[in-house]
C-alpha angles and dihedrals in degrees: 000000000000116000133184111227102186130186110185112215089011095158091056100046096075115183096344123146090251090056091050092048092051091048089052091052092050093048092047094048093047089054088055091054095252117151108233129206113193096189126048092212127088087231139028094293140349093277097051090042092054094046094048095044104047091141098042146019121318089208127099119236116260138149098210129027116215116180123189101187138046104231132119094277090056090050089054091049091049092052093045092049092049093049092050100041092245113152109254122211117185116192113214103216089138124066132165090246098053091044091065122096091018103112140346109305095008093123091056092047093048095077098058088037089061090054091050093047091051089056096041099047092044089068092068129103083216134006114209118199133178099244148010086251090061090046088059092048091053093047089054093060083045111244106187099200121094111274128207126183116225128169119250087224130212127258101230094179094055090059097051114121096028090134092069090064095062100095097036095045093048091049092045094052097032095243128157140170121005108359121201109200148178131200130211142043113333109248132148088234087063090061099264096156092047091049091053096042091051089051091052089056096053140054095229127105117255125200130183111201110202146069125289130191121252093178127100087267090070112105118245089246093055091047092049096052099038095046094045108022124173112272092255097048124092124191104199099188119209115358120198095216116032089205085081088072095049091045095049100040132078106181121035111215116192112167094169116165098209130016138164091211115317114241092189090059090056090048092052089049091049087056089053094244123157105250131208115191138170116267098245128145098253092061092054088072095059113018136050123212112240094013109064100356146002120248128208139174108190134048089251092052092049091049092049091049092050093048092046091054095042091054096043116057091175090059091048090052095047094048091045094054092047089047090056090055089052092050091052089060086066098048118144099248088066091048091051093050092050093048092051090049090052094049093047092049091052092048091049092048093246127138106266092197089068097059 
């Protein structure tokens, strides 16, 4: 089987969750022996493909088209796949709801974006999405194509050896004692204000590992907190190896307001970290309060959870071990098997939502 696994604007997406999800798919599919094309063009881009294929097709050869973003290249792939009876899978990593509170003006853009996403996703033979929560969001638009939830997975092997980064990462970022940390791009939607306000109410060190915008696109909230952070908060910016974060940190704090799944949570769990997350519906599908995490809703509850974990190493250890078991349920070999089953069902004309 030859599948297209396409990520429109890949070079510009950096370390985003969509990039990580696509990388997980490619790794998982390769382990299943699937041949993967990462570009739909028979060349580096549409222009070079057209110039070098004047007497033939500019398109690469693939049996299934799987697109992870919603840009113009993905629209072109969708139209090509439809014209040529190639099964089309569109992966709903982007929703109107999780686009909000990302950058300046994102809330205004989210309304027309929802209209566009309804049209775009409805073209698919199958829409994959990271959670049952996201499935419900898409149905509310409504997206008319069949929808199937499937975990983004977690790359356990890529996180191996994080422990060796503890001393060097702490020295590099001037961290000491119990470190409360977050991983990922710095957005208000990810709970930035809560993270900082909780830090202000404790004596522990807080570190957010991940890039943040300093351009005019940065929201006023991001600029305010990153330019004048609380004394005990460090924004590291881009880190070359994310294992630095999981080596340096002790308590993973993720007060995100909206999420389609939360790959970084699974990564923290894979690293056996005690995790504190916001009590939102999507997390009810995957995580259990008091077993593999602690959940909170208010600043006071987040602060209490952090202090409880900081003062109780046995609780941190128990939650961390249980969290690792949860992460292993999302390992990539399972993702690969499920993707292959989906592709084969589409190729055979069966209903992939029934497998």
